[in-house]
KEZA-23609 format. One record per residue: residue number from 1; residue in one letter; x negated, y negated, z of N, C-alpha, C, O in turn. Coordinates in steps of 0.05 Angstrom, whole numbers, plus 5000, padded with zeros to 4 digits. Layout:
N
+------+------+--------+---------+------+---------+----------+-------+--------+---------+------+--------+---------+------+
| resi | resn | n_east | n_north | n_up | ca_east | ca_north | ca_up | c_east | c_north | c_up | o_east | o_north | o_up |
+------+------+--------+---------+------+---------+----------+-------+--------+---------+------+--------+---------+------+
|  NUM |    A |      X |       Y |    Z |       X |        Y |     Z |      X |       Y |    Z |      X |       Y |    Z |
...
+------+------+--------+---------+------+---------+----------+-------+--------+---------+------+--------+---------+------+
This chain:
111
+------+------+--------+---------+------+---------+----------+-------+--------+---------+------+--------+---------+------+
| resi | resn | n_east | n_north | n_up | ca_east | ca_north | ca_up | c_east | c_north | c_up | o_east | o_north | o_up |
+------+------+--------+---------+------+---------+----------+-------+--------+---------+------+--------+---------+------+
|    1 |    M |   2219 |    3135 | 5081 |    2218 |     3164 |  5078 |   2242 |    3173 | 5062 |   2264 |    3163 | 5064 |
|    2 |    S |   2236 |    3192 | 5046 |    2257 |     3202 |  5029 |   2274 |    3222 | 5044 |   2268 |    3231 | 5065 |
|    3 |    G |   2297 |    3228 | 5032 |    2315 |     3247 |  5043 |   2303 |    3274 | 5046 |   2310 |    3289 | 5064 |
|    4 |    L |   2286 |    3281 | 5028 |    2272 |     3307 |  5028 |   2254 |    3309 | 5052 |   2252 |    3331 | 5064 |
|    5 |    A |   2241 |    3288 | 5059 |    2223 |     3288 |  5083 |   2239 |    3291 | 5108 |   2231 |    3306 | 5126 |
|    6 |    W |   2262 |    3277 | 5109 |    2279 |     3280 |  5133 |   2290 |    3308 | 5135 |   2292 |    3318 | 5157 |
|    7 |    D |   2297 |    3320 | 5114 |    2307 |     3347 |  5114 |   2285 |    3367 | 5124 |   2291 |    3385 | 5139 |
|    8 |    A |   2261 |    3362 | 5115 |    2238 |     3379 |  5123 |   2233 |    3376 | 5153 |   2229 |    3395 | 5167 |
|    9 |    I |   2234 |    3351 | 5163 |    2230 |     3346 |  5192 |   2252 |    3358 | 5208 |   2247 |    3370 | 5229 |
|   10 |    S |   2276 |    3356 | 5198 |    2299 |     3367 |  5212 |   2297 |    3398 | 5213 |   2303 |    3410 | 5234 |
|   11 |    S |   2288 |    3410 | 5191 |    2285 |     3439 |  5190 |   2264 |    3448 | 5209 |   2268 |    3468 | 5224 |
|   12 |    V |   2241 |    3435 | 5209 |    2219 |     3442 |  5227 |   2228 |    3439 | 5256 |   2222 |    3456 | 5273 |
|   13 |    T |   2241 |    3417 | 5262 |    2251 |     3412 |  5289 |   2270 |    3434 | 5298 |   2269 |    3443 | 5321 |
|   14 |    A |   2288 |    3442 | 5280 |    2307 |     3463 |  5286 |   2293 |    3490 | 5291 |   2300 |    3505 | 5309 |
|   15 |    I |   2273 |    3496 | 5274 |    2258 |     3521 |  5277 |   2243 |    3521 | 5304 |   2243 |    3541 | 5318 |
|   16 |    V |   2229 |    3498 | 5310 |    2215 |     3496 |  5336 |   2234 |    3499 | 5359 |   2228 |    3513 | 5379 |
|   17 |    G |   2257 |    3485 | 5357 |    2277 |     3487 |  5379 |   2287 |    3516 | 5383 |   2289 |    3525 | 5405 |
|   18 |    N |   2292 |    3529 | 5361 |    2301 |     3557 |  5362 |   2279 |    3575 | 5374 |   2285 |    3594 | 5389 |
|   19 |    A |   2255 |    3570 | 5365 |    2232 |     3587 |  5376 |   2230 |    3583 | 5406 |   2225 |    3602 | 5420 |
|   20 |    I |   2232 |    3558 | 5415 |    2231 |     3553 |  5444 |   2254 |    3567 | 5458 |   2250 |    3578 | 5479 |
|   21 |    A |   2277 |    3566 | 5447 |    2300 |     3580 |  5459 |   2296 |    3610 | 5461 |   2303 |    3622 | 5481 |
|   22 |    V |   2284 |    3621 | 5439 |    2279 |     3650 |  5440 |   2258 |    3657 | 5461 |   2261 |    3677 | 5475 |
|   23 |    V |   2237 |    3641 | 5463 |    2217 |     3646 |  5484 |   2229 |    3644 | 5512 |   2224 |    3661 | 5529 |
|   24 |    I |   2245 |    3624 | 5517 |    2258 |     3621 |  5543 |   2277 |    3645 | 5548 |   2278 |    3655 | 5570 |
|   25 |    A |   2292 |    3654 | 5528 |    2310 |     3677 |  5531 |   2294 |    3702 | 5538 |   2302 |    3717 | 5555 |
|   26 |    V |   2271 |    3706 | 5524 |    2255 |     3730 |  5529 |   2244 |    3729 | 5558 |   2244 |    3749 | 5572 |
|   27 |    L |   2234 |    3706 | 5566 |    2224 |     3703 |  5593 |   2246 |    3707 | 5614 |   2241 |    3720 | 5635 |
|   28 |    S |   2269 |    3697 | 5609 |    2292 |     3701 |  5627 |   2300 |    3730 | 5628 |   2306 |    3741 | 5650 |
|   29 |    L |   2299 |    3744 | 5605 |    2306 |     3772 |  5605 |   2286 |    3788 | 5621 |   2294 |    3807 | 5635 |
|   30 |    R |   2260 |    3782 | 5618 |    2240 |     3796 |  5634 |   2244 |    3792 | 5663 |   2242 |    3810 | 5679 |
|   31 |    R |   2250 |    3767 | 5670 |    2255 |     3761 |  5699 |   2279 |    3776 | 5709 |   2278 |    3786 | 5732 |
|   32 |    A |   2300 |    3777 | 5693 |    2324 |     3792 |  5702 |   2318 |    3821 | 5704 |   2328 |    3835 | 5722 |
|   33 |    D |   2302 |    3832 | 5686 |    2295 |     3860 |  5687 |   2279 |    3866 | 5712 |   2283 |    3887 | 5725 |
|   34 |    Q |   2261 |    3848 | 5720 |    2245 |     3852 |  5744 |   2263 |    3851 | 5769 |   2260 |    3867 | 5787 |
|   35 |    A |   2282 |    3833 | 5769 |    2301 |     3830 |  5791 |   2318 |    3855 | 5793 |   2324 |    3865 | 5815 |
|   36 |    L |   2327 |    3866 | 5771 |    2343 |     3890 |  5771 |   2327 |    3914 | 5781 |   2337 |    3930 | 5797 |
|   37 |    A |   2302 |    3916 | 5773 |    2285 |     3938 |  5783 |   2280 |    3935 | 5813 |   2281 |    3956 | 5828 |
|   38 |    Q |   2277 |    3911 | 5823 |    2273 |     3907 |  5852 |   2299 |    3914 | 5867 |   2298 |    3926 | 5888 |
|   39 |    A |   2322 |    3906 | 5856 |    2347 |     3912 |  5869 |   2352 |    3942 | 5870 |   2362 |    3953 | 5889 |
|   40 |    S |   2345 |    3956 | 5848 |    2348 |     3985 |  5847 |   2330 |    3998 | 5868 |   2339 |    4017 | 5882 |
|   41 |    E |   2306 |    3989 | 5871 |    2287 |     4000 |  5891 |   2298 |    3995 | 5919 |   2297 |    4013 | 5936 |
|   42 |    I |   2308 |    3972 | 5925 |    2320 |     3966 |  5951 |   2344 |    3984 | 5956 |   2347 |    3994 | 5978 |
|   43 |    S |   2360 |    3987 | 5936 |    2384 |     4005 |  5939 |   2376 |    4033 | 5945 |   2388 |    4047 | 5962 |
|   44 |    D |   2355 |    4043 | 5931 |    2345 |     4071 |  5936 |   2335 |    4074 | 5964 |   2341 |    4094 | 5977 |
|   45 |    R |   2320 |    4054 | 5974 |    2310 |     4055 |  6001 |   2333 |    4055 | 6021 |   2332 |    4069 | 6041 |
|   46 |    A |   2353 |    4038 | 6016 |    2376 |     4037 |  6034 |   2391 |    4063 | 6035 |   2400 |    4072 | 6056 |
|   47 |    M |   2394 |    4076 | 6012 |    2408 |     4102 |  6011 |   2393 |    4123 | 6026 |   2404 |    4139 | 6040 |
|   48 |    R |   2366 |    4123 | 6022 |    2350 |     4143 |  6037 |   2351 |    4139 | 6067 |   2353 |    4158 | 6082 |
|   49 |    A |   2351 |    4114 | 6075 |    2353 |     4107 |  6104 |   2381 |    4116 | 6115 |   2382 |    4128 | 6137 |
|   50 |    Q |   2402 |    4111 | 6100 |    2428 |     4119 |  6109 |   2431 |    4149 | 6110 |   2443 |    4160 | 6128 |
|   51 |    Y |   2419 |    4163 | 6091 |    2419 |     4192 |  6090 |   2405 |    4203 | 6115 |   2414 |    4222 | 6128 |
|   52 |    A |   2382 |    4191 | 6123 |    2368 |     4199 |  6147 |   2384 |    4195 | 6172 |   2385 |    4211 | 6190 |
|   53 |    I |   2398 |    4172 | 6173 |    2415 |     4166 |  6196 |   2438 |    4186 | 6198 |   2444 |    4196 | 6219 |
|   54 |    D |   2451 |    4191 | 6175 |    2473 |     4210 |  6175 |   2463 |    4238 | 6183 |   2477 |    4252 | 6197 |
|   55 |    G |   2439 |    4246 | 6174 |    2428 |     4272 |  6181 |   2423 |    4274 | 6210 |   2428 |    4295 | 6223 |
|   56 |    A |   2412 |    4253 | 6222 |    2406 |     4253 |  6251 |   2432 |    4255 | 6267 |   2434 |    4269 | 6286 |
|   57 |    A |   2453 |    4240 | 6258 |    2479 |     4241 |  6271 |   2491 |    4269 | 6270 |   2503 |    4278 | 6289 |
|   58 |    A |   2488 |    4282 | 6247 |    2499 |     4309 |  6244 |   2484 |    4329 | 6262 |   2496 |    4346 | 6274 |
|   59 |    A |   2458 |    4326 | 6264 |    2442 |     4343 |  6281 |   2449 |    4340 | 6310 |   2451 |    4359 | 6325 |
|   60 |    I |   2453 |    4315 | 6318 |    2461 |     4309 |  6346 |   2488 |    4322 | 6352 |   2492 |    4334 | 6373 |
|   61 |    A |   2507 |    4318 | 6334 |    2534 |     4330 |  6337 |   2533 |    4360 | 6339 |   2546 |    4372 | 6355 |
|   62 |    W |   2517 |    4372 | 6322 |    2513 |     4401 |  6321 |   2503 |    4411 | 6349 |   2514 |    4429 | 6360 |
|   63 |    R |   2482 |    4398 | 6358 |    2470 |     4406 |  6384 |   2489 |    4401 | 6407 |   2490 |    4418 | 6425 |
|   64 |    D |   2505 |    4380 | 6406 |    2525 |     4375 |  6427 |   2545 |    4398 | 6427 |   2553 |    4407 | 6449 |
|   65 |    Q |   2554 |    4407 | 6404 |    2573 |     4429 |  6403 |   2561 |    4455 | 6413 |   2574 |    4469 | 6428 |
|   66 |    V |   2536 |    4460 | 6405 |    2523 |     4484 |  6415 |   2520 |    4484 | 6445 |   2526 |    4504 | 6458 |
|   67 |    I |   2512 |    4462 | 6456 |    2508 |     4460 |  6485 |   2535 |    4462 | 6500 |   2537 |    4475 | 6520 |
|   68 |    A |   2556 |    4450 | 6488 |    2583 |     4451 |  6501 |   2593 |    4480 | 6501 |   2604 |    4489 | 6521 |
|   69 |    L |   2589 |    4495 | 6480 |    2597 |     4523 |  6479 |   2580 |    4540 | 6498 |   2590 |    4558 | 6511 |
|   70 |    H |   2555 |    4533 | 6500 |    2537 |     4547 |  6519 |   2546 |    4542 | 6548 |   2546 |    4561 | 6564 |
|   71 |    D |   2554 |    4517 | 6554 |    2564 |     4511 |  6580 |   2590 |    4526 | 6587 |   2596 |    4530 | 6610 |
|   72 |    R |   2605 |    4534 | 6567 |    2629 |     4550 |  6571 |   2623 |    4579 | 6575 |   2641 |    4595 | 6579 |
|   73 |    G |   2597 |    4586 | 6574 |    2590 |     4614 |  6579 |   2584 |    4631 | 6555 |   2579 |    4655 | 6558 |
|   74 |    L |   2586 |    4620 | 6531 |    2581 |     4636 |  6507 |   2551 |    4640 | 6503 |   2535 |    4623 | 6509 |
|   75 |    N |   2544 |    4663 | 6492 |    2516 |     4669 |  6486 |   2510 |    4659 | 6457 |   2529 |    4652 | 6443 |
|   76 |    P |   2485 |    4659 | 6449 |    2478 |     4648 |  6422 |   2493 |    4662 | 6399 |   2501 |    4649 | 6380 |
|   77 |    E |   2496 |    4688 | 6401 |    2510 |     4702 |  6379 |   2540 |    4694 | 6377 |   2550 |    4690 | 6356 |
|   78 |    Q |   2553 |    4690 | 6400 |    2581 |     4681 |  6400 |   2583 |    4653 | 6389 |   2601 |    4646 | 6374 |
|   79 |    I |   2564 |    4636 | 6398 |    2564 |     4608 |  6388 |   2559 |    4608 | 6358 |   2573 |    4593 | 6344 |
|   80 |    R |   2541 |    4623 | 6349 |    2535 |     4625 |  6320 |   2560 |    4633 | 6304 |   2566 |    4622 | 6283 |
|   81 |    A |   2574 |    4653 | 6314 |    2598 |     4663 |  6301 |   2619 |    4640 | 6299 |   2632 |    4637 | 6278 |
|   82 |    I |   2622 |    4624 | 6320 |    2641 |     4602 |  6319 |   2632 |    4580 | 6300 |   2647 |    4570 | 6284 |
|   83 |    M |   2606 |    4573 | 6302 |    2596 |     4551 |  6286 |   2596 |    4558 | 6256 |   2599 |    4540 | 6239 |
|   84 |    L |   2594 |    4584 | 6249 |    2595 |     4592 |  6221 |   2623 |    4589 | 6209 |   2627 |    4589 | 6185 |
|   85 |    L |   2643 |    4587 | 6227 |    2671 |     4583 |  6217 |   2676 |    4555 | 6207 |   2695 |    4550 | 6192 |
|   86 |    E |   2658 |    4536 | 6214 |    2662 |     4508 |  6204 |   2658 |    4507 | 6174 |   2644 |    4524 | 6162 |
|   87 |    D |   2671 |    4489 | 6162 |    2669 |     4485 |  6133 |   2640 |    4478 | 6127 |   2629 |    4458 | 6137 |
|   88 |    G |   2626 |    4494 | 6111 |    2598 |     4490 |  6105 |   2580 |    4499 | 6127 |   2556 |    4493 | 6126 |
|   89 |    G |   2590 |    4512 | 6147 |    2574 |     4520 |  6171 |   2551 |    4538 | 6166 |   2533 |    4541 | 6182 |
|   90 |    E |   2550 |    4551 | 6143 |    2529 |     4570 |  6135 |   2501 |    4557 | 6138 |   2483 |    4571 | 6148 |
|   91 |    G |   2497 |    4533 | 6128 |    2471 |     4521 |  6128 |   2465 |    4503 | 6152 |   2443 |    4492 | 6154 |
|   92 |    Y |   2484 |    4499 | 6169 |    2481 |     4480 |  6191 |   2458 |    4487 | 6210 |   2442 |    4470 | 6218 |
|   93 |    E |   2457 |    4513 | 6217 |    2436 |     4521 |  6237 |   2408 |    4516 | 6226 |   2391 |    4506 | 6240 |
|   94 |    Q |   2404 |    4522 | 6201 |    2378 |     4518 |  6189 |   2371 |    4488 | 6189 |   2348 |    4480 | 6194 |
|   95 |    A |   2390 |    4471 | 6183 |    2385 |     4442 |  6180 |   2385 |    4427 | 6206 |   2370 |    4408 | 6209 |
|   96 |    N |   2400 |    4436 | 6226 |    2404 |     4420 |  6250 |   2392 |    4432 | 6275 |   2393 |    4420 | 6296 |
|   97 |    G |   2380 |    4455 | 6274 |    2367 |     4467 |  6297 |   2377 |    4495 | 6303 |   2401 |    4499 | 6305 |
|   98 |    R |   2359 |    4513 | 6306 |    2367 |     4541 |  6312 |   2379 |    4542 | 6340 |   2369 |    4530 | 6359 |
|   99 |    I |   2401 |    4556 | 6342 |    2416 |     4558 |  6367 |   2399 |    4569 | 6389 |   2398 |    4559 | 6411 |
|  100 |    D |   2384 |    4590 | 6382 |    2367 |     4603 |  6402 |   2346 |    4583 | 6413 |   2340 |    4582 | 6437 |
|  101 |    D |   2334 |    4567 | 6395 |    2314 |     4548 |  6403 |   2326 |    4526 | 6420 |   2314 |    4517 | 6440 |
|  102 |    I |   2349 |    4517 | 6413 |    2363 |     4495 |  6428 |   2368 |    4505 | 6456 |   2363 |    4491 | 6476 |
|  103 |    L |   2380 |    4529 | 6458 |    2389 |     4539 |  6485 |   2366 |    4549 | 6502 |   2369 |    4552 | 6526 |
|  104 |    S |   2343 |    4554 | 6490 |    2320 |     4564 |  6505 |   2309 |    4543 | 6525 |   2296 |    4550 | 6545 |
|  105 |    I |   2315 |    4518 | 6520 |    2305 |     4497 |  6537 |   2327 |    4482 | 6552 |   2322 |    4463 | 6567 |
|  106 |    V |   2352 |    4491 | 6548 |    2375 |     4477 |  6560 |   2388 |    4495 | 6581 |   2399 |    4516 | 6573 |
|  107 |    P |   2387 |    4488 | 6606 |    2401 |     4504 |  6626 |   2431 |    4499 | 6623 |   2440 |    4479 | 6614 |
|  108 |    R |   2447 |    4519 | 6632 |    2476 |     4515 |  6632 |   2483 |    4493 | 6652 |   2470 |    4490 | 6672 |
|  109 |    S |   2504 |    4479 | 6645 |    2514 |     4458 |  6663 |   2522 |    4470 | 6690 |   2536 |    4491 | 6690 |
|  110 |    G |   2513 |    4458 | 6711 |    2520 |     4468 |  6738 |   2501 |    4490 | 6748 |   2506 |    4500 | 6769 |
|  111 |    T |   2480 |    4496 | 6733 |    2461 |     4516 |  6742 |   2436 |    4504 | 6752 |   2417 |    4518 | 6760 |
+------+------+--------+---------+------+---------+----------+-------+--------+---------+------+--------+---------+------+
């Protein structure tokens, strides 16, 4: 075989090798993209779950404070006035339970 034939074979082999490398890279990139999308979805679900847990904890704390103030003899309007003094307290009642509704089913401690 002449040198020209070997050069042609070498060139074809290099082109085929590069084409295979490109195909493998594209497949790997697609796989990585799928993994990233899955990780993002898992992260979103975890954040939503944590938000729900934090919200439940805040609602429980709110109700505990309302009941404690009720046990001290305060009426709903007095409790509301105190709770509105908290930082961001304006929206707490709407999000965590209306004071009147909470106290309508809770007797005072010792009664």
